[in-house]
C-alpha positions in Angstrom: -80.0 86.0 -32.4 -77.8 83.6 -30.5 -78.7 80.7 -32.7 -77.8 82.7 -35.8 -74.4 83.6 -34.3 -73.7 80.0 -33.5 -74.6 78.9 -37.0 -72.3 81.6 -38.4 -69.4 80.5 -36.2 -69.9 76.8 -37.2 -69.9 77.8 -40.9 -66.7 79.8 -40.4 -65.0 76.9 -38.6 -65.9 74.5 -41.4 -64.4 76.9 -44.0 -61.2 77.3 -41.9 -60.9 73.5 -41.4 -61.4 73.0 -45.2 -58.6 75.4 -45.9 -56.3 73.8 -43.4 -57.0 70.4 -44.9 -56.2 71.7 -48.4 -53.0 73.2 -47.3 -51.8 70.2 -45.2 -52.8 67.4 -47.4 -50.2 66.0 -49.8 -50.7 66.7 -53.4 -52.7 69.9 -52.9 -50.8 73.1 -52.2 -47.7 71.5 -50.6 -45.1 69.3 -52.2 -42.4 67.6 -50.1 -39.9 67.2 -52.9 -39.4 71.0 -53.2 -37.2 73.1 -50.9 -38.8 75.9 -49.0 -38.3 78.5 -51.7 -40.1 76.4 -54.3 -43.0 75.8 -51.8 -43.4 79.6 -51.6 -43.5 79.8 -55.4 -46.0 76.9 -55.4 -48.3 78.9 -53.0 -48.0 82.0 -55.3 -48.6 80.3 -58.7 -49.9 77.2 -60.4 -48.2 73.8 -60.2 -46.2 74.0 -63.4 -44.2 77.1 -62.4 -42.3 75.5 -59.5 -41.8 72.4 -61.7 -40.2 74.6 -64.4 -38.2 76.7 -61.9 -36.9 73.8 -59.9 -34.4 72.8 -62.6 -33.1 76.4 -62.8 -33.0 76.6 -59.0 -30.9 73.4 -58.7 -28.4 74.7 -61.2 -28.2 78.1 -59.4 -27.5 76.6 -55.9 -25.1 73.9 -57.1 -21.6 74.9 -55.9 -19.9 73.7 -59.1 -22.1 75.8 -61.4 -21.8 78.8 -59.0 -18.1 78.8 -59.4 -18.5 78.6 -63.2 -20.2 82.0 -63.3 -18.5 85.3 -63.2 -20.2 88.7 -62.8 -19.1 92.0 -64.3 -20.9 95.1 -63.2 -21.6 97.7 -65.9 -23.7 100.5 -64.4 -27.3 99.5 -64.6 -26.6 95.9 -65.9 -24.6 92.9 -64.9 -22.8 90.7 -67.4 -23.1 87.1 -66.4 -20.3 85.1 -68.0 -20.1 81.3 -68.0 -17.9 78.9 -69.9 -19.7 79.2 -73.2 -22.2 82.0 -72.9 -22.6 85.6 -71.8 -25.9 87.2 -70.7 -27.0 90.6 -69.5 -28.9 90.9 -66.3 -30.7 94.2 -65.2 -29.7 95.3 -61.7 -33.1 96.6 -60.6 -35.4 93.7 -61.5 -32.9 90.9 -62.2 -34.4 90.3 -65.7 -32.0 88.5 -68.1 -31.8 88.2 -71.8 -31.3 84.5 -71.8 -33.7 82.2 -73.8 -35.4 80.8 -70.7 -36.4 84.1 -69.2 -37.4 85.7 -72.6 -39.7 82.8 -73.5 -41.1 81.7 -70.1 -41.2 85.2 -68.4 -39.8 83.6 -65.3 -36.5 84.2 -63.4 -33.6 82.2 -64.8 -30.7 80.5 -63.3 -28.5 83.5 -64.0 -30.5 85.8 -61.7 -30.6 83.1 -59.0 -26.9 82.4 -59.4 -26.3 86.2 -58.9 -28.4 86.2 -55.7 -26.5 83.1 -54.5 -23.2 84.9 -55.2 -24.3 87.9 -53.2 -25.4 85.7 -50.3 -29.0 86.9 -50.4 -31.5 85.3 -48.0 -33.7 83.9 -50.8 -32.2 82.6 -54.1 -35.4 83.0 -56.1 -36.4 86.6 -57.1 -40.0 86.3 -56.1 -40.9 89.8 -57.4 -40.3 88.7 -61.0 -42.8 85.8 -60.8 -46.3 86.7 -61.9 -49.1 85.7 -59.5 -51.9 83.3 -60.4 
């Protein structure tokens, strides 16, 4: 019985060590070029999602582009106005009608800019990102 328990513990340790190695090794589940929020997205999804979202994230947290957006609250929606365009953003789930969000089904820079404007802890609306 004791030998079986020791073998089980050794197997469990090997699995745990393999997992830690996958998480800590560069190029597997971590990427040092991304900020912390994109690393969370990387852990939730496949590799291409953070790569696509990173450009939207950079625009949303850029101070110059943040000052270029204005927000008008209309009951259940928010109108996001920029220099050239105007988009609708739903308040409850931060879904937008912009081309990026409609085609990619991922949060767009308008939702992230609104969260930045509000001073939210995280800029990325994680609830609107589908899991793997």
